[in-house]
C-alpha positions as CSV (number, residue, x, y, z in Angstrom):
1,M,-266.2,-105.6,-116.6
2,D,-264.9,-103.6,-114.6
3,R,-262.6,-103.4,-112.7
4,V,-263.3,-103.7,-108.7
5,G,-263.3,-100.3,-107.4
6,V,-262.5,-98.5,-111.0
7,P,-265.6,-97.7,-112.8
8,G,-265.6,-97.3,-116.0
9,E,-262.1,-99.2,-116.6
10,P,-262.3,-102.4,-117.6
11,A,-261.4,-105.7,-115.8
12,N,-257.6,-107.4,-116.0
13,L,-258.4,-110.5,-115.5
14,A,-255.3,-111.9,-116.8
15,R,-251.6,-109.4,-117.0
16,V,-249.5,-109.7,-120.4
17,S,-246.1,-110.5,-119.7
18,F,-244.4,-108.4,-122.4
19,E,-243.2,-111.9,-124.4
20,N,-246.4,-113.4,-124.2
21,A,-247.7,-110.0,-125.9
22,I,-244.7,-109.8,-128.3
23,Y,-244.8,-113.3,-129.3
24,Q,-248.6,-112.8,-130.2
25,W,-248.0,-109.0,-132.4
26,Q,-245.3,-111.5,-133.8
27,Q,-247.6,-113.7,-135.2
28,G,-250.1,-111.2,-136.7
29,E,-247.4,-109.5,-138.4
30,R,-246.4,-113.2,-139.7
31,R,-249.7,-113.7,-140.4
32,L,-250.4,-110.3,-142.7
33,R,-247.6,-111.2,-144.9
34,A,-249.3,-114.6,-144.7
35,A,-253.0,-112.7,-146.4
36,P,-254.0,-113.2,-149.5
37,A,-252.8,-110.9,-151.9
38,E,-255.9,-109.4,-152.7
39,R,-257.0,-109.2,-149.5
40,R,-253.7,-107.8,-148.0
41,A,-254.2,-104.3,-149.0
42,L,-257.3,-103.6,-147.0
43,L,-255.6,-105.5,-144.2
44,E,-252.9,-103.0,-144.2
45,L,-255.0,-100.5,-144.1
46,V,-256.9,-101.1,-141.6
47,T,-253.6,-102.4,-139.0
48,E,-252.5,-98.6,-140.1
49,T,-255.2,-97.2,-139.0
50,L,-255.4,-99.0,-135.4
51,V,-251.4,-98.1,-135.3
52,A,-252.6,-94.3,-135.6
53,E,-255.1,-95.2,-132.4
54,L,-252.4,-96.5,-131.0
55,R,-250.9,-93.4,-131.3
56,R,-253.0,-91.2,-130.2
57,R,-253.5,-93.1,-127.3
58,L,-250.4,-93.6,-125.9
59,G,-249.0,-89.5,-127.3
60,G,-245.8,-89.3,-128.1
61,R,-243.1,-91.1,-125.5
62,F,-244.0,-94.6,-124.4
63,T,-242.2,-97.3,-123.1
64,A,-243.1,-101.2,-124.2
65,E,-244.4,-102.0,-120.6
66,E,-246.5,-99.2,-121.3
67,L,-247.7,-100.7,-124.7
68,V,-247.9,-104.3,-123.6
69,E,-250.6,-102.2,-120.4
70,L,-252.4,-100.8,-123.1
71,Y,-253.1,-104.8,-124.8
72,G,-253.5,-106.4,-121.7
73,R,-256.3,-104.2,-121.2
74,G,-258.5,-105.8,-124.3
75,T,-258.6,-104.4,-127.7
76,S,-262.5,-104.4,-128.4
77,W,-261.8,-100.8,-129.1
78,C,-260.1,-102.1,-131.6
79,L,-262.7,-104.2,-133.3
80,Q,-264.9,-100.4,-133.5
81,A,-262.0,-98.9,-135.3
82,A,-261.2,-101.7,-137.6
83,M,-265.3,-101.9,-138.9
84,N,-265.6,-98.2,-139.0
85,E,-262.3,-98.4,-141.7
86,A,-263.9,-101.6,-143.6
87,P,-267.7,-102.0,-142.8
88,G,-268.3,-104.6,-146.1
89,A,-265.7,-106.6,-145.1
90,P,-265.5,-108.2,-141.9
91,W,-262.4,-110.6,-142.6
92,A,-260.0,-107.7,-142.3
93,W,-261.6,-107.3,-138.4
94,D,-259.7,-110.3,-137.2
95,S,-258.0,-109.6,-133.8
96,G,-255.1,-111.7,-135.0
97,I,-254.3,-110.2,-137.4
98,V,-255.3,-106.7,-137.4
99,V,-255.2,-105.6,-134.2
100,D,-251.2,-107.8,-133.0
101,A,-249.7,-106.9,-136.2
102,A,-251.0,-102.8,-135.4
103,F,-249.4,-103.3,-131.8
104,G,-246.0,-105.1,-133.2
105,R,-245.7,-102.2,-136.0
106,Y,-246.1,-99.4,-133.4
107,L,-243.6,-100.5,-130.8
108,R,-241.2,-100.5,-132.6
109,E,-241.7,-97.1,-131.7
110,A,-241.1,-97.5,-128.3
111,A,-238.7,-95.9,-126.1
112,D,-237.3,-98.2,-125.0
113,Y,-237.1,-101.0,-127.4
114,A,-234.3,-101.1,-130.3
115,G,-233.1,-104.1,-132.4
116,G,-236.3,-106.7,-131.6
117,R,-235.4,-106.1,-127.8
118,R,-236.3,-103.8,-124.5
119,E,-234.0,-101.3,-123.3
120,I,-232.8,-101.7,-120.2
121,N,-232.0,-98.5,-118.8
122,A,-234.1,-96.9,-121.7
């Protein structure tokens, strides 16, 4: 579904708050750490693939708000990237793990994020 008047862009049905996004991302990182040992390596590989894709999409310097906005626009593109990285392991496509963990990891590289919080005057 497209936003009205913006062909080709996904609908942004609900704005994602920074606090909600960061909670989801932290939970994804927690679920990744808690994954069974025999699955963790592939989950890590898929997560790192998604981090690389985030880096490609957002480029060099970015803010936490830009990352939240990207997340809010939808993460369906992540499924395709996960499927390409681990085609025979549908469990490694779990967005509650790999997508959220990837966004959580990439948040640490935001220009206005330090020590677990956003810097207001960055």
